[in-house]
ChimeraX commands (.cxc) that place a marker at each C-alpha (Angstrom):
marker #1 position 108.55,106.36,106.05 radius 0.5
marker #1 position 111.46,104.01,106.74 radius 0.5
marker #1 position 113.83,106.96,107.21 radius 0.5
marker #1 position 111.48,108.51,109.76 radius 0.5
marker #1 position 110.89,105.37,111.85 radius 0.5
marker #1 position 114.38,103.81,111.79 radius 0.5
marker #1 position 116.11,106.44,113.96 radius 0.5
marker #1 position 113.44,106.43,116.68 radius 0.5
marker #1 position 112.40,102.74,116.83 radius 0.5
marker #1 position 113.28,100.86,120.01 radius 0.5
marker #1 position 113.09,97.19,120.86 radius 0.5
marker #1 position 109.64,96.43,122.25 radius 0.5
marker #1 position 107.87,99.20,120.31 radius 0.5
marker #1 position 104.57,98.37,118.62 radius 0.5
marker #1 position 104.38,99.15,114.92 radius 0.5
marker #1 position 100.90,99.46,113.44 radius 0.5
marker #1 position 100.00,99.33,109.75 radius 0.5
marker #1 position 97.22,101.51,108.40 radius 0.5
marker #1 position 93.80,99.96,107.98 radius 0.5
marker #1 position 93.66,100.70,104.25 radius 0.5
marker #1 position 96.68,98.48,103.47 radius 0.5
marker #1 position 94.54,95.58,102.24 radius 0.5
marker #1 position 91.12,93.94,102.55 radius 0.5
marker #1 position 92.17,91.96,105.65 radius 0.5
marker #1 position 93.51,95.03,107.42 radius 0.5
marker #1 position 90.28,96.90,106.70 radius 0.5
marker #1 position 88.31,94.03,108.24 radius 0.5
marker #1 position 90.59,93.92,111.28 radius 0.5
marker #1 position 90.11,97.66,111.84 radius 0.5
marker #1 position 86.33,97.25,111.78 radius 0.5
marker #1 position 86.57,94.88,114.75 radius 0.5
marker #1 position 88.21,97.63,116.81 radius 0.5
marker #1 position 85.91,99.31,119.27 radius 0.5
marker #1 position 87.78,102.61,119.33 radius 0.5
marker #1 position 90.76,103.64,117.22 radius 0.5
marker #1 position 90.03,102.31,113.72 radius 0.5
marker #1 position 93.14,103.66,111.96 radius 0.5
marker #1 position 95.07,100.42,112.29 radius 0.5
marker #1 position 94.71,97.08,110.52 radius 0.5
marker #1 position 97.81,95.12,111.61 radius 0.5
marker #1 position 100.51,95.23,114.29 radius 0.5
marker #1 position 104.00,93.89,114.89 radius 0.5
marker #1 position 106.67,94.31,117.56 radius 0.5
marker #1 position 110.13,95.76,116.94 radius 0.5
marker #1 position 112.46,93.07,118.31 radius 0.5
marker #1 position 115.91,94.04,117.07 radius 0.5
marker #1 position 117.44,97.47,116.59 radius 0.5
marker #1 position 121.08,97.01,115.58 radius 0.5
marker #1 position 123.86,99.12,116.99 radius 0.5
marker #1 position 125.43,99.38,113.52 radius 0.5
marker #1 position 123.90,100.89,110.44 radius 0.5
marker #1 position 124.28,97.80,108.28 radius 0.5
marker #1 position 121.95,95.29,109.96 radius 0.5
marker #1 position 118.17,95.61,109.55 radius 0.5
marker #1 position 115.69,96.53,112.22 radius 0.5
marker #1 position 113.48,93.48,112.74 radius 0.5
marker #1 position 109.72,93.36,113.32 radius 0.5
marker #1 position 107.96,90.19,114.45 radius 0.5
marker #1 position 104.31,89.79,113.45 radius 0.5
marker #1 position 101.71,87.10,112.91 radius 0.5
marker #1 position 101.47,87.11,109.13 radius 0.5
marker #1 position 98.30,85.79,107.48 radius 0.5
marker #1 position 100.16,84.36,104.49 radius 0.5
marker #1 position 98.60,84.26,101.07 radius 0.5
marker #1 position 96.17,81.46,101.88 radius 0.5
marker #1 position 96.19,80.14,98.30 radius 0.5
marker #1 position 96.89,76.41,97.81 radius 0.5
marker #1 position 100.63,75.85,97.51 radius 0.5
marker #1 position 101.36,79.45,98.49 radius 0.5
marker #1 position 102.84,80.99,101.60 radius 0.5
marker #1 position 101.35,79.71,104.85 radius 0.5
marker #1 position 100.70,82.20,107.60 radius 0.5
marker #1 position 102.89,82.14,110.68 radius 0.5
marker #1 position 104.65,84.28,113.23 radius 0.5
marker #1 position 107.75,85.59,111.50 radius 0.5
marker #1 position 110.51,88.16,111.80 radius 0.5
marker #1 position 110.92,90.51,108.85 radius 0.5
marker #1 position 112.94,93.62,108.22 radius 0.5
marker #1 position 111.36,96.98,108.98 radius 0.5
marker #1 position 111.57,97.71,105.26 radius 0.5
marker #1 position 109.59,94.56,104.40 radius 0.5
marker #1 position 107.03,95.21,107.13 radius 0.5
marker #1 position 106.38,98.74,105.84 radius 0.5
marker #1 position 106.60,97.94,102.11 radius 0.5
marker #1 position 102.84,97.89,101.53 radius 0.5
marker #1 position 101.54,100.60,103.84 radius 0.5
marker #1 position 100.19,104.08,103.36 radius 0.5
marker #1 position 100.15,104.85,107.08 radius 0.5
marker #1 position 102.13,103.54,110.04 radius 0.5
marker #1 position 102.08,104.24,113.75 radius 0.5
marker #1 position 104.93,103.67,116.18 radius 0.5
marker #1 position 103.88,103.23,119.82 radius 0.5
marker #1 position 106.10,102.85,122.87 radius 0.5
marker #1 position 105.01,100.74,125.81 radius 0.5
marker #1 position 105.64,102.29,129.21 radius 0.5
marker #1 position 107.42,99.27,130.73 radius 0.5
marker #1 position 110.80,98.93,132.41 radius 0.5
marker #1 position 113.74,97.45,130.52 radius 0.5
marker #1 position 113.42,93.99,132.08 radius 0.5
marker #1 position 109.75,93.74,131.11 radius 0.5
marker #1 position 110.47,94.91,127.55 radius 0.5
marker #1 position 113.26,92.32,127.33 radius 0.5
marker #1 position 110.94,89.51,128.50 radius 0.5
marker #1 position 108.41,90.52,125.84 radius 0.5
marker #1 position 111.00,90.73,123.04 radius 0.5
marker #1 position 112.55,87.37,123.96 radius 0.5
marker #1 position 109.15,85.64,124.06 radius 0.5
marker #1 position 108.04,87.18,120.76 radius 0.5
marker #1 position 111.35,86.24,119.10 radius 0.5
marker #1 position 110.90,82.66,120.33 radius 0.5
marker #1 position 107.47,82.51,118.65 radius 0.5
marker #1 position 109.03,83.61,115.34 radius 0.5
marker #1 position 111.85,81.06,115.62 radius 0.5
marker #1 position 109.28,78.33,116.34 radius 0.5
marker #1 position 107.26,79.50,113.31 radius 0.5
marker #1 position 104.00,79.38,115.25 radius 0.5
marker #1 position 101.12,79.11,112.73 radius 0.5
marker #1 position 98.75,82.02,112.11 radius 0.5
marker #1 position 95.44,81.59,113.96 radius 0.5
marker #1 position 92.79,81.71,111.24 radius 0.5
marker #1 position 90.11,80.99,113.88 radius 0.5
marker #1 position 91.07,84.15,115.80 radius 0.5
marker #1 position 90.74,82.40,119.15 radius 0.5
marker #1 position 92.56,83.44,122.30 radius 0.5
marker #1 position 91.78,80.01,123.79 radius 0.5
marker #1 position 94.64,78.24,122.00 radius 0.5
marker #1 position 98.32,79.09,122.39 radius 0.5
marker #1 position 99.66,76.94,119.55 radius 0.5
marker #1 position 98.63,79.46,116.87 radius 0.5
marker #1 position 98.43,83.25,117.05 radius 0.5
marker #1 position 96.93,86.22,115.24 radius 0.5
marker #1 position 98.69,89.61,115.25 radius 0.5
marker #1 position 97.06,91.28,118.23 radius 0.5
marker #1 position 97.06,88.04,120.21 radius 0.5
marker #1 position 100.84,87.81,119.71 radius 0.5
marker #1 position 101.28,91.31,121.14 radius 0.5
marker #1 position 98.84,90.73,124.03 radius 0.5
marker #1 position 100.55,87.48,125.04 radius 0.5
marker #1 position 103.96,89.16,124.80 radius 0.5
marker #1 position 102.79,92.08,126.93 radius 0.5
marker #1 position 101.26,89.67,129.45 radius 0.5
marker #1 position 104.57,87.76,129.70 radius 0.5
marker #1 position 106.36,91.10,130.19 radius 0.5
marker #1 position 104.00,92.36,132.87 radius 0.5
marker #1 position 103.51,88.94,134.51 radius 0.5
marker #1 position 99.75,89.49,134.43 radius 0.5
marker #1 position 96.98,89.73,131.85 radius 0.5
marker #1 position 97.87,92.90,129.95 radius 0.5
marker #1 position 94.28,93.35,128.70 radius 0.5
marker #1 position 91.84,92.09,131.33 radius 0.5
marker #1 position 88.87,93.80,129.58 radius 0.5
marker #1 position 89.13,92.33,126.10 radius 0.5
marker #1 position 86.88,93.21,123.18 radius 0.5
marker #1 position 83.70,91.20,122.73 radius 0.5
marker #1 position 81.38,90.87,119.77 radius 0.5
marker #1 position 78.87,88.24,118.68 radius 0.5
marker #1 position 79.68,86.11,121.72 radius 0.5
marker #1 position 83.43,86.05,121.01 radius 0.5
marker #1 position 86.23,87.48,123.08 radius 0.5
marker #1 position 89.26,88.75,121.16 radius 0.5
marker #1 position 92.09,91.25,121.18 radius 0.5
marker #1 position 91.25,94.20,118.91 radius 0.5
marker #1 position 93.84,96.55,117.47 radius 0.5
marker #1 position 92.29,99.35,119.53 radius 0.5
marker #1 position 92.82,97.27,122.69 radius 0.5
marker #1 position 96.52,97.82,121.97 radius 0.5
marker #1 position 96.65,101.32,120.46 radius 0.5
marker #1 position 94.46,102.70,123.25 radius 0.5
marker #1 position 96.13,100.66,125.99 radius 0.5
marker #1 position 97.12,102.79,129.02 radius 0.5
marker #1 position 100.77,101.72,128.62 radius 0.5
marker #1 position 100.92,102.53,124.88 radius 0.5
marker #1 position 102.09,106.00,123.94 radius 0.5
marker #1 position 101.94,107.18,120.35 radius 0.5
marker #1 position 105.48,108.17,119.29 radius 0.5
marker #1 position 105.00,108.81,115.57 radius 0.5
marker #1 position 102.28,108.46,112.95 radius 0.5
marker #1 position 103.34,108.71,109.34 radius 0.5
marker #1 position 101.35,108.93,106.13 radius 0.5
marker #1 position 102.80,108.13,102.74 radius 0.5
marker #1 position 101.75,106.69,99.42 radius 0.5
marker #1 position 102.60,103.22,98.20 radius 0.5
marker #1 position 104.79,103.75,95.16 radius 0.5
marker #1 position 103.40,100.71,93.36 radius 0.5
marker #1 position 99.82,99.78,94.36 radius 0.5
marker #1 position 100.30,96.27,92.96 radius 0.5
marker #1 position 102.78,95.68,95.83 radius 0.5
marker #1 position 99.97,95.93,98.42 radius 0.5
marker #1 position 99.31,92.61,100.12 radius 0.5
marker #1 position 96.75,91.12,102.50 radius 0.5
marker #1 position 99.09,91.04,105.50 radius 0.5
marker link #1:1,2 radius 0.2
marker link #1:2,3 radius 0.2
marker link #1:3,4 radius 0.2
marker link #1:4,5 radius 0.2
marker link #1:5,6 radius 0.2
marker link #1:6,7 radius 0.2
marker link #1:7,8 radius 0.2
marker link #1:8,9 radius 0.2
marker link #1:9,10 radius 0.2
marker link #1:10,11 radius 0.2
marker link #1:11,12 radius 0.2
marker link #1:12,13 radius 0.2
marker link #1:13,14 radius 0.2
marker link #1:14,15 radius 0.2
marker link #1:15,16 radius 0.2
marker link #1:16,17 radius 0.2
marker link #1:17,18 radius 0.2
marker link #1:18,19 radius 0.2
marker link #1:19,20 radius 0.2
marker link #1:20,21 radius 0.2
marker link #1:21,22 radius 0.2
marker link #1:22,23 radius 0.2
marker link #1:23,24 radius 0.2
marker link #1:24,25 radius 0.2
marker link #1:25,26 radius 0.2
marker link #1:26,27 radius 0.2
marker link #1:27,28 radius 0.2
marker link #1:28,29 radius 0.2
marker link #1:29,30 radius 0.2
marker link #1:30,31 radius 0.2
marker link #1:31,32 radius 0.2
marker link #1:32,33 radius 0.2
marker link #1:33,34 radius 0.2
marker link #1:34,35 radius 0.2
marker link #1:35,36 radius 0.2
marker link #1:36,37 radius 0.2
marker link #1:37,38 radius 0.2
marker link #1:38,39 radius 0.2
marker link #1:39,40 radius 0.2
marker link #1:40,41 radius 0.2
marker link #1:41,42 radius 0.2
marker link #1:42,43 radius 0.2
marker link #1:43,44 radius 0.2
marker link #1:44,45 radius 0.2
marker link #1:45,46 radius 0.2
marker link #1:46,47 radius 0.2
marker link #1:47,48 radius 0.2
marker link #1:48,49 radius 0.2
marker link #1:49,50 radius 0.2
marker link #1:50,51 radius 0.2
marker link #1:51,52 radius 0.2
marker link #1:52,53 radius 0.2
marker link #1:53,54 radius 0.2
marker link #1:54,55 radius 0.2
marker link #1:55,56 radius 0.2
marker link #1:56,57 radius 0.2
marker link #1:57,58 radius 0.2
marker link #1:58,59 radius 0.2
marker link #1:59,60 radius 0.2
marker link #1:60,61 radius 0.2
marker link #1:61,62 radius 0.2
marker link #1:62,63 radius 0.2
marker link #1:63,64 radius 0.2
marker link #1:64,65 radius 0.2
marker link #1:65,66 radius 0.2
marker link #1:66,67 radius 0.2
marker link #1:67,68 radius 0.2
marker link #1:68,69 radius 0.2
marker link #1:69,70 radius 0.2
marker link #1:70,71 radius 0.2
marker link #1:71,72 radius 0.2
marker link #1:72,73 radius 0.2
marker link #1:73,74 radius 0.2
marker link #1:74,75 radius 0.2
marker link #1:75,76 radius 0.2
marker link #1:76,77 radius 0.2
marker link #1:77,78 radius 0.2
marker link #1:78,79 radius 0.2
marker link #1:79,80 radius 0.2
marker link #1:80,81 radius 0.2
marker link #1:81,82 radius 0.2
marker link #1:82,83 radius 0.2
marker link #1:83,84 radius 0.2
marker link #1:84,85 radius 0.2
marker link #1:85,86 radius 0.2
marker link #1:86,87 radius 0.2
marker link #1:87,88 radius 0.2
marker link #1:88,89 radius 0.2
marker link #1:89,90 radius 0.2
marker link #1:90,91 radius 0.2
marker link #1:91,92 radius 0.2
marker link #1:92,93 radius 0.2
marker link #1:93,94 radius 0.2
marker link #1:94,95 radius 0.2
marker link #1:95,96 radius 0.2
marker link #1:96,97 radius 0.2
marker link #1:97,98 radius 0.2
marker link #1:98,99 radius 0.2
marker link #1:99,100 radius 0.2
marker link #1:100,101 radius 0.2
marker link #1:101,102 radius 0.2
marker link #1:102,103 radius 0.2
marker link #1:103,104 radius 0.2
marker link #1:104,105 radius 0.2
marker link #1:105,106 radius 0.2
marker link #1:106,107 radius 0.2
marker link #1:107,108 radius 0.2
marker link #1:108,109 radius 0.2
marker link #1:109,110 radius 0.2
marker link #1:110,111 radius 0.2
marker link #1:111,112 radius 0.2
marker link #1:112,113 radius 0.2
marker link #1:113,114 radius 0.2
marker link #1:114,115 radius 0.2
marker link #1:115,116 radius 0.2
marker link #1:116,117 radius 0.2
marker link #1:117,118 radius 0.2
marker link #1:118,119 radius 0.2
marker link #1:119,120 radius 0.2
marker link #1:120,121 radius 0.2
marker link #1:121,122 radius 0.2
marker link #1:122,123 radius 0.2
marker link #1:123,124 radius 0.2
marker link #1:124,125 radius 0.2
marker link #1:125,126 radius 0.2
marker link #1:126,127 radius 0.2
marker link #1:127,128 radius 0.2
marker link #1:128,129 radius 0.2
marker link #1:129,130 radius 0.2
marker link #1:130,131 radius 0.2
marker link #1:131,132 radius 0.2
marker link #1:132,133 radius 0.2
marker link #1:133,134 radius 0.2
marker link #1:134,135 radius 0.2
marker link #1:135,136 radius 0.2
marker link #1:136,137 radius 0.2
marker link #1:137,138 radius 0.2
marker link #1:138,139 radius 0.2
marker link #1:139,140 radius 0.2
marker link #1:140,141 radius 0.2
marker link #1:141,142 radius 0.2
marker link #1:142,143 radius 0.2
marker link #1:143,144 radius 0.2
marker link #1:144,145 radius 0.2
marker link #1:145,146 radius 0.2
marker link #1:146,147 radius 0.2
marker link #1:147,148 radius 0.2
marker link #1:148,149 radius 0.2
marker link #1:149,150 radius 0.2
marker link #1:150,151 radius 0.2
marker link #1:151,152 radius 0.2
marker link #1:152,153 radius 0.2
marker link #1:153,154 radius 0.2
marker link #1:154,155 radius 0.2
marker link #1:155,156 radius 0.2
marker link #1:156,157 radius 0.2
marker link #1:157,158 radius 0.2
marker link #1:158,159 radius 0.2
marker link #1:159,160 radius 0.2
marker link #1:160,161 radius 0.2
marker link #1:161,162 radius 0.2
marker link #1:162,163 radius 0.2
marker link #1:163,164 radius 0.2
marker link #1:164,165 radius 0.2
marker link #1:165,166 radius 0.2
marker link #1:166,167 radius 0.2
marker link #1:167,168 radius 0.2
marker link #1:168,169 radius 0.2
marker link #1:169,170 radius 0.2
marker link #1:170,171 radius 0.2
marker link #1:171,172 radius 0.2
marker link #1:172,173 radius 0.2
marker link #1:173,174 radius 0.2
marker link #1:174,175 radius 0.2
marker link #1:175,176 radius 0.2
marker link #1:176,177 radius 0.2
marker link #1:177,178 radius 0.2
marker link #1:178,179 radius 0.2
marker link #1:179,180 radius 0.2
marker link #1:180,181 radius 0.2
marker link #1:181,182 radius 0.2
marker link #1:182,183 radius 0.2
marker link #1:183,184 radius 0.2
marker link #1:184,185 radius 0.2
marker link #1:185,186 radius 0.2
marker link #1:186,187 radius 0.2
marker link #1:187,188 radius 0.2
marker link #1:188,189 radius 0.2
marker link #1:189,190 radius 0.2
marker link #1:190,191 radius 0.2
view
């Protein structure tokens, strides 16, 4: 999967993880109103010009949630790490000009450097913590200089950004969808 995505990934691309990656990704997919293939999303923020540096993906990671364990936050990880626990991945390209893509990438990178906490309340009302789709929506909104998703998903009186709000977005074009098998199922995580 890594060999297929690496040569075609561009900065500002959205990278979705399959819904069957873990329990949390399955739950996230259920909240989608359309495309239910995806359970998590990140943004490609760095594609090196040389072969030796890693491609970086920024995402809002849930963390393990166990006492004393990893705390969820927005973080940058290598493409290899991001894809290490997936059986399906989708690469989507946003139809935005270079300046807009750059604004999005810079804002998303800043959130990772600031280590913004993961939003366990899944609220778009606060900006001091983010969940995965909220990170992408806010980045797209910064890029476009307007609300990128004016008609957000709603359920049980809550407004939120669903994965399908992004994968079915008019600016998002599916570039590649890959299926594979996790070589060691014990490596699957709840990210």
